[in-house]
C-alpha positions in Angstrom: -23.0 -40.2 -8.7 -20.7 -37.2 -9.6 -17.0 -37.5 -9.2 -15.5 -36.0 -6.0 -13.8 -32.6 -6.5 -10.2 -32.8 -6.9 -7.9 -30.4 -5.1 -6.1 -27.6 -6.8 -2.4 -28.2 -7.4 -0.8 -24.9 -6.4 2.3 -25.4 -8.5 1.4 -25.5 -12.2 -1.3 -28.2 -12.9 -4.2 -26.2 -14.3 -5.8 -29.2 -15.7 -6.3 -30.9 -12.3 -9.5 -28.9 -11.7 -12.5 -31.1 -12.0 -15.3 -30.4 -14.4 -17.8 -31.6 -11.7 -17.8 -28.2 -10.0 -21.2 -26.7 -9.8 -21.8 -23.8 -12.1 -24.3 -21.3 -10.5 -27.0 -20.3 -13.0 -28.1 -17.2 -11.3 -26.3 -13.9 -11.5 -24.2 -13.0 -8.5 -25.7 -10.8 -5.8 -24.9 -7.3 -4.7 -21.3 -6.5 -3.8 -20.7 -5.2 -0.2 -17.4 -6.5 0.9 -14.0 -7.2 -0.7 -10.6 -8.7 0.0 -7.3 -7.2 -1.2 -4.7 -9.9 -2.2 -1.2 -8.9 -3.1 -2.4 -5.5 -1.9 0.8 -3.5 -2.0 0.0 0.0 -0.6 -3.7 -0.2 -1.4 -4.6 1.1 -4.9 -7.4 -1.5 -5.1 -8.5 -0.6 -1.6 -9.1 3.0 -2.7 -11.0 1.9 -5.8 -13.3 -0.6 -4.0 -13.9 1.8 -1.1 -15.1 4.5 -3.6 -17.7 2.0 -4.6 -18.8 1.7 -1.0 -17.3 -1.7 -0.5 -15.8 -2.7 2.9 -12.4 -4.4 3.1 -12.5 -7.5 5.3 -9.0 -8.9 4.6 -5.8 -7.8 3.0 -2.5 -9.5 2.3 1.0 -8.7 1.0 4.4 -10.3 1.5 6.2 -6.9 1.5 6.6 -5.6 5.1 7.2 -1.9 4.2 4.1 -1.9 1.9 2.0 -3.4 4.8 3.1 -0.5 7.0 1.9 2.1 4.4 -1.4 0.2 4.0 -2.0 0.2 7.7 -1.1 3.9 8.0 -3.7 4.8 5.3 -6.6 2.3 6.0 -6.2 1.2 9.6 -6.0 -2.4 8.5 -2.9 -4.6 9.2 -2.5 -6.9 6.1 -1.5 -10.5 6.5 1.9 -11.5 5.2 2.4 -14.3 2.7 -0.9 -15.5 1.4 0.4 -19.0 0.8 0.6 -19.5 4.5 -3.1 -18.6 5.1 -5.7 -21.4 4.9 -8.5 -20.5 2.4 -11.1 -21.3 5.0 -9.6 -18.7 7.3 -10.1 -15.9 4.8 -13.3 -14.0 5.7 -16.3 -14.4 3.5 -16.4 -11.7 0.9 -18.3 -10.6 -2.2 -15.4 -9.3 -4.3 -11.9 -10.6 -4.6 -9.3 -8.1 -5.8 -5.8 -9.0 -6.7 -3.0 -7.3 -8.6 -0.9 -10.5 -8.5 2.9 -10.2 -8.9 3.7 -9.4 -12.5 7.5 -10.2 -12.6 7.3 -13.6 -14.3 5.2 -12.1 -17.1 6.8 -8.7 -17.4 8.8 -7.5 -20.4 11.6 -6.5 -18.1 11.6 -9.9 -16.3 13.0 -13.2 -17.4 9.8 -14.2 -19.0 9.8 -17.6 -17.4 6.1 -17.6 -16.8 5.0 -20.6 -14.6 8.6 -21.9 -14.6 9.1 -19.0 -12.1 7.7 -19.9 -8.7 6.0 -16.5 -8.5 4.0 -17.3 -11.5 2.2 -19.9 -9.4 0.8 -17.3 -7.1 -2.3 -17.3 -9.3 -3.2 -20.5 -7.6 -3.4 -18.7 -4.3 -6.3 -16.8 -5.9 -7.8 -19.9 -7.4 -7.9 -21.9 -4.1 -9.6 -18.9 -2.3 -12.2 -18.6 -5.1 -12.8 -22.3 -4.8 -13.3 -22.3 -1.1 -15.1 -18.9 -0.5 -17.1 -18.5 -3.7 -17.2 -14.7 -3.8 -19.7 -13.2 -6.2 -17.0 -11.5 -8.4 -13.3 -10.8 -8.9 -11.1 -8.2 -10.5 -7.5 -9.2 -11.3 -4.7 -7.1 -12.8 -1.3 -7.8 -14.4 1.1 -6.4 -16.9 0.1 -6.2 -20.6 2.8 -8.8 -21.5 0.9 -11.4 -19.4 -1.6 -11.7 -22.2 1.0 -12.8 -24.7 3.3 -14.9 -22.4 4.0 -18.3 -23.8 2.0 -17.3 -26.9 -1.0 -16.6 -24.8 -1.3 -20.1 -23.4 -0.8 -19.0 -19.8 -3.7 -16.5 -20.0 -5.9 -19.1 -21.8 -5.3 -21.7 -19.2 -5.9 -19.3 -16.4 -9.3 -18.3 -17.9 -10.2 -21.9 -18.3 -9.4 -22.5 -14.6 -11.6 -19.5 -13.6 -14.4 -20.8 -15.8 -14.1 -24.2 -14.3 -14.7 -22.6 -10.9 -18.1 -21.4 -12.1 -17.2 -17.8 -13.2 -18.2 -16.0 -16.4 -14.9 -14.3 -17.3 -13.8 -11.5 -19.6 -10.5 -9.7 -20.0 -9.1 -6.6 -21.8 -5.9 -4.6 -22.0 -6.6 -1.0 -20.7 -4.4 2.0 -20.7 -4.2 4.5 -17.9 -3.9 7.3 -20.5 -7.5 6.6 -21.4 -8.7 7.1 -17.9 -7.5 10.5 -17.0 -3.9 9.9 -16.0 -0.8 11.3 -17.9 0.9 8.0 -17.8 1.0 5.4 -20.6 0.4 2.3 -18.5 -1.1 -0.7 -20.2 -2.4 -3.5 -18.0 -4.5 -6.7 -18.4 -7.7 -6.6 -16.4 -9.6 -9.8 -15.8 -13.1 -9.7 -14.4 -15.5 -12.4 -13.5 -18.8 -13.0 -11.8 -20.4 -16.2 -10.6 -22.8 -17.6 -13.2 -22.9 -14.7 -15.6 -21.4 -11.3 -16.1 -24.9 -10.1 -17.1 -24.9 -6.7 -18.7 -21.3 -6.0 -17.7 -19.4 -3.7 -20.2 -15.9 -2.3 -20.0 -15.8 1.3 -18.9 -15.7 4.0 -21.5 -12.6 6.0 -22.0 -12.4 9.4 -20.3 -12.6 12.4 -22.6 -10.3 14.4 -20.3 -6.7 13.8 -19.2 -5.2 15.4 -16.1 -2.4 17.7 -17.5 1.1 16.8 -16.6 1.6 20.3 -15.3 -0.9 19.6 -12.5 1.0 16.5 -11.5 4.4 18.2 -11.1 5.4 19.8 -7.8 6.0 23.5 -8.0 9.2 23.5 -5.8 10.7 20.0 -5.8 13.5 19.3 -3.5 17.0 19.8 -5.1 17.9 16.2 -4.2 15.8 15.1 -7.2 18.0 17.1 -9.7 20.4 15.2 -11.9 24.0 16.1 -12.2 25.1 18.7 -14.8 26.7 15.8 -16.7 23.5 13.8 -17.0 21.4 16.8 -17.9 24.0 17.9 -20.6 24.1 14.3 -22.0 20.3 14.1 -22.3 20.0 17.5 -24.0 22.8 16.7 -26.5 20.6 13.7 -27.6 17.2 15.3 -27.6 15.2 18.5 -27.9 11.7 18.4 -26.6 8.8 19.9 -28.6 6.6 20.3 -25.5 7.1 21.5 -22.0 6.6 20.3 -19.4 7.5 16.8 -20.6 8.7 13.5 -19.2 11.9 12.5 -21.0 12.4 8.8 -21.4 15.7 7.0 -22.2 15.3 3.4 -23.4 17.9 0.6 -23.1 19.4 1.6 -26.4 20.1 5.1 -25.2 17.4 6.7 -27.3 15.7 9.7 -25.7 12.1 10.7 -26.3 9.8 13.1 -24.5 6.0 13.4 -24.1 3.4 15.4 -22.2 2.8 12.2 -20.2 5.0 9.7 -18.5 5.9 6.2 -19.8 4.9 3.4 -17.4 6.4 3.7 -13.9 8.5 0.7 -12.9 9.1 -0.6 -9.4 12.9 -0.4 -9.7 13.8 1.6 -12.7 11.7 4.7 -13.0 13.9 6.9 -10.8 16.7 6.8 -13.4 15.1 6.5 -16.8 12.3 9.1 -16.5 13.3 12.8 -16.2 11.2 15.9 -16.0 12.3 18.2 -18.9 15.6 16.3 -18.9 16.7 18.0 -15.7 15.4 16.1 -12.6 13.9 12.8 -11.5 10.2 12.4 -10.4 9.5 12.9 -6.7 7.6 10.2 -4.9 4.6 12.3 -4.6 4.6 12.9 -8.4 4.9 9.3 -9.0 1.8 8.5 -6.8 -0.1 11.3 -8.6 0.7 9.7 -11.9 -0.9 6.6 -10.5 -4.0 8.6 -9.5 -3.5 8.5 -5.7 -4.8 11.5 -3.8 -2.4 13.8 -2.1 -3.9 12.8 1.2 -2.3 9.4 0.8 0.5 8.9 3.3 3.7 7.7 1.6 6.6 5.7 3.0 9.1 7.7 4.8 12.0 6.4 2.7 12.0 7.7 -0.9 13.3 4.5 -2.2 10.4 2.5 -0.8 7.9 5.1 -2.0 9.3 4.9 -5.6 9.1 1.1 -5.5 5.6 1.1 -4.1 4.4 3.6 -6.7 5.9 1.5 -9.5 4.0 -1.6 -8.2 0.7 0.2 -7.7 -2.4 0.0 -10.0 -3.7 3.1 -11.8 -6.5 4.2 -9.5 -9.0 5.8 -11.9 -8.7 2.9 -14.4 -9.2 0.2 -11.9 -11.9 2.2 -10.1 -13.9 2.3 -13.3 -13.6 -1.5 -13.8 -14.7 -2.2 -10.2 -17.7 0.1 -10.6 -18.7 -1.7 -13.9 -18.4 -5.1 -12.2 -20.5 -4.0 -9.2 -23.2 -2.5 -11.4 -23.5 -5.6 -13.7 -26.8 -7.4 -13.4 
């Protein structure tokens, strides 16, 4: 007689998963539906919908983001996923989750699973255990792969494998998928039984020029003061134009024909267009690959935060397509 399955401990005990879980031998079937956990304003939704998948459930704890999601997709996301019973989540084929990155981010406290938000991975695990979707695509910051000397990622991969999934991961850069933004992210993919002939998407030979991203007549409210502009230009002279000027924590200024990674809270101040003005909310969403038809939050401060939290659309779209096409 096999041992009974032990329940997942949602607060840090990876090793409590039993090895008696059944590992399906056959490849997962066709993907038709998806759920969108930690959905933000819906970058994953755009990506999955472009692969002809239908969203049957979404969730995010942030109320303003839920409003934007509803305005764009006609779906009202649930709130805190930890308050939703796994059995109440609709059946689905693909689980998508850009789970909160703050505990693993280079600009956070790097507390990993000592930070309560770090345990949100277990919300994903308990739904995978209960609903057994055919596949998943997860996203987090690059630093997640090296947090606690890589042990957090290793234990997470072990947990996913114990749940019966064939798993792979890679650090991808939005610059390699057509966007003028250097944004490196960990992508983790899995399918029940076997990934089959899955392969990571090839890099795009073309990059959208920064000039196409920038608004022709941005509102004057985005201009910096003469003092800030003078200070930047005293420190740096750009070799290309247009360029995004970046000032790091040490005060060093550099410029590139692309943007450094957008951040949920800081991008507004540390990234300047040609050293003269801040990025507009629409420009920030364009840097993430969102179409201009996407309806932004009314408040600029919310739109900037939401853009910084979003996934790079073309990059994640390519990964979802590769997972869907794997046999």
